[in-house]
N, C-alpha and C positions, 0 to 999 in steps of 0.2 A: 357310452354304457350307458343304458339308468340305475341310476345309484340306487332307484330302489326293490331294486332288480338281482341286486345280487348282493352277498356271493350264494355260490350255491346251501341248500339246507340241508339239517338230517330230518326225517321226517321222524314221526312220535312212536314208539316200541313199544304196545303194551304185547306185552308177547305171550301167548296163551301156550301153560303144559299140557299136554295131552298123551297118558300111554298108550305106548305105540301096541300093548294087546286088547286095548279094550277098544273094539268095532263101534258098539253104540257112544260112547264119547265122540269118538272120529267122525262121526256123522255128525253128531250133532255138532260140533267145533265146525263144522264145514262154512255155519250161519250166523257163525256168531262176528260180531265185531271188532274184535280184537285185530291189532296188524300186522301181526305173526303170528301163525300156530305154527309151530313146532313136535312134530311128535315124540316118545321120548323109549327110545331102548334101552334108558340104565337105569338109573333105580327105580322107574316106576320100572323095570320088566324084570320079574325073579329070572334067576342061571338058566333053569328047565325049560324056561321061554322066551330066552331069548332067541332060538334060531327060527320056530314057528311065527313071532312078533315081523322080523325078517321082511318075507314077505305079504306080512299081514297091507303093515307100512308103505310098501314100496309100492302095492296095490292102491291104497290108499289115496297116495301124492297123488297118482295118474287121474283118478274116479274125475268124472264130472260135476259138478255141482258145490264149488270154492268159491267165494262171495271175493274174489280181490288178494286175501290176504296174502305177505309173505307166504311159504310152506317150505320146514325147514324137517331137518331130524333132528335129534341128541342122539351118539352115535357114543361108544363103550369109550374109556380112556386107554391110552396106546399100553396102560400097566398092566390089564386085562388083557385076555385069551381071544376077545370079541370083535374086537375093532375091525381089524382090518375085512373082515364079511362083512360088518356094518355095511362101510364103507361101500365094499363088492357088491354087493350083493343090492342098494336099495341105488345107488346112480346109474349100475347097469338094467334096472329095468324102471326105475323111473327118472332120471338124471337130466329129460329135460324140462321134468315137474318140477323140480328142487331147488329152491334159490339159496338157502343155505344151509349148512351144518353147524351145527352147535357141538363146538369141542368140550369133554369134563375136564378139568383138573388140570391146565394145562398149567407148569410147572416152569417152561422155559419157552423160548421162540423154536429150538425144536420139535416141536411137539407139533406145531402147527403148519414148519418147515416140511415132517413129514406129509400131513399130511397134503399139503397144497401141491407137491410131488404125486400120491398115487391120484388123487385127485383129476390133473392136470394128462395124468394121463386116462384113465378111462373116459374123459371127455374129446382126447385124438382117436381111441378104442371106437364110442361111439357116434364120431360125429357131431362133438355140442361145440360150442365157442369153450376156447381154454380161456379160464376164468370166473366163467358167467354162477360157479357153485360158491358163493360167501361163508366165510366160515366169525364167527360168532366164539369170541374166545373164553373160558369161562374160569377165573379165575377164582379156586378155591384152597390154598393153602399160601405156606407164610413164603415159599421159595416161587410160588407163581408173584407175591404182589413182591416181592422183591425183584425181579425181573420184568414188571411190567410193560414196559420204557418199551425193552425187544420185542417185546410180546404184542406187541399196538402196533410194531412197526414191518411187523414179518407179513406174508405174501395173505392175503385175500382176505385178511381179518375187516371185516364191518363194524363190531363192533366187537367190546369188551364190557364182563357181563361178572358182576356178583356173586359169587357159591358162596349166600352166608351161614349156614351149618358146618359142612366141610370148613370155610373160612375157621370158623367159629372153633373146632374140635382141634382143627392144626396148632392151635395159638394158646388150646385149653383152659379157654375160655370159661368161670363159674355160671353156666345158663346152660336149662336143658328147649329154651324158650325161642324159636330161630328170631330172630330180627328182636327181641326186648330187650332191654339191656339190661346186661346181669345184675343181680342182689349185691346189694354194698356199696357198687361204682357211684355213688352221687352227687359228682364234679361237672358233667359236663356230659356227651354223649361216644358212647366207648368205641364206635364205627368209625367217628367222625374222620379220622387219620385215614384209613380204607378208605372210604368213602370218595377223600380226596385223592390220594393215591390215585385209584382208579379215572377217574374223570380226570386229572391232569395227564392225564399218561393218554387217554384218550383225548384230548383236546390237543393235545401237542399233535399227533399222527394223526388228528380230523380223521377223530373213526367215531364209532357214538358211543354213550356209556350207558348199563343198561344197571341198573338195580335188578337182585334177587327177588324172590320168592316168597311169600309171608305166609307162615303152616297156619295160620285160623283162620280157615281159609270161607267160615260164616260170620267171622268178625270184622262186616264191613268195615266198620269207625276206627279200628284198632287199625285196618290194612293202611287207610286215607292218614291218619296221623302220619305211622313208619312210610308210605309212599312222598307223603308231603315234605319226610324232611332231604332226601334226594330230590327233588322235585327245586324248589325253592335252591339247592345248589346247582341243578341246571343240568341234572341229568335227563336225558330224551326218552326212558322209559321206565318199567318193570314188570318181571313175568308175575303173570296171575296164573292161579291152579284152579281156577274156579270162576262160573258163568258171573258171580254176580261181584266180585272186583274187575269184571270190563270196564263196565260203566264205568268205576269210580277211576282205576288206573287213566281210562280216557280223557273222564276231566280235569283230572289234576295235573297230568303232563300235558295238558294244553291250556293258554293262558286266556285267564279272565276274560272277561267281557272288556271290557273297560283299560283294562291294560293292551288288549289289542286293538281297540280304535285311537288310542293314546299314541302306540308308535306308528299305525301309518297314517298319524294329523301331523308328527314329527317328522317322517320321513318327507311327507307330501312337501310340509312348509320346509323345510331345509334344502330341499330340493332347486327347491323356487329361491331363494335366500342367495344359494351360488350360483345363481344363475344370474345370465349376463341381465337377464331383464329387472331381476330381482337386487343386485346392485353387486353381485359375486362378493358374498360379505358370505366370511367363515365363522361366524358368531355371533349371534340373532335371540331376540327377545321374541318367546311364543306362549303368551298370556304373561304369566308372572317368571317364568322357566326361561334362563337360557339355555341353548341350543347348538351347540357343534362339532364337529366329526367325532367325538365319541359317543355326543350320542343319537347321533342316527346308528352308531355301529349298534349301542344297546340295541334302539328300538325295533333295526331288526334282527335281530335274533329274536325278541319277543313274536314282530308279522308273518318271521317265518314259518316259525310255530304256529299262529293260530291257522295260515295261507295252509298247512302244511293236515291240521285238524278240520280241515271245510270250514273256519269259521265266517262267517259275514261281515264285512264292515256292518253298525248301527250308528255310530257316532258322528259327530260336527266333520265336515271337511273344511278342508282347509280353503281361502280365498284369497289368493295373492291382495293388498291393498288398495285402494284407489288410488 
């Protein structure tokens, strides 16, 4: 097997949240360059508007004009009276056009398992492939963070998503600005433990790790700063709430051009040097840097993210020594 082409990578996940009760915003979202668009039936829809919003969301998901994004819906969480009807009505009307359900406030694997069982029955009822609709599980409270490994291993989970506002409230964090450091905490990043806990669980179980939204939607510089924190750790993407945040998110969660070019060069060089023609060596020099199998794995992560983002290589190509 060609070492350059493995393992399978997780595509970047810039996830645009759109209120399910706003038809103008839904129509605009169809052409925006987010990797995933999900129509929100939870926090973005008032209680009295939830029932009519379901039909509107189902119709929008099945309409033409989408630009190839993953299509999803965020339902209400299992502690509310709306979850069952959200899932039944949307999947029965638009299941063939639905890629993912975002399940909020997941405090244990049983929340995911309940949705999995309901989806399985609906898929069989409507002739859909069983398992085609994935689940993004939002981690939004202390219990969910404690149980995150079990949640990541639950059926259909494709991504773990940080829900920062509810989690901050769950922890009694003393701030009203979602994503910003609480005033008085000056010894590091107050969110580092949460981010790393979710990331480690995601990587252990082979699912994506997605950072939550930044609510000051017009402050793109602040969005870049906050998104850069989770991107540096290795997150696959971030929720965005406004079109102005999409370009920044796509850029931040894709490699820089020089990183992508270097990664591809390392993969080419290492593949040749480990071949019979290259002397079957496991550790070699590439310029002033020694590369080995660990270097290949690190380069593969960066190269895979660049390929998923559609990047073209512009830098040096490897030439075997004469």
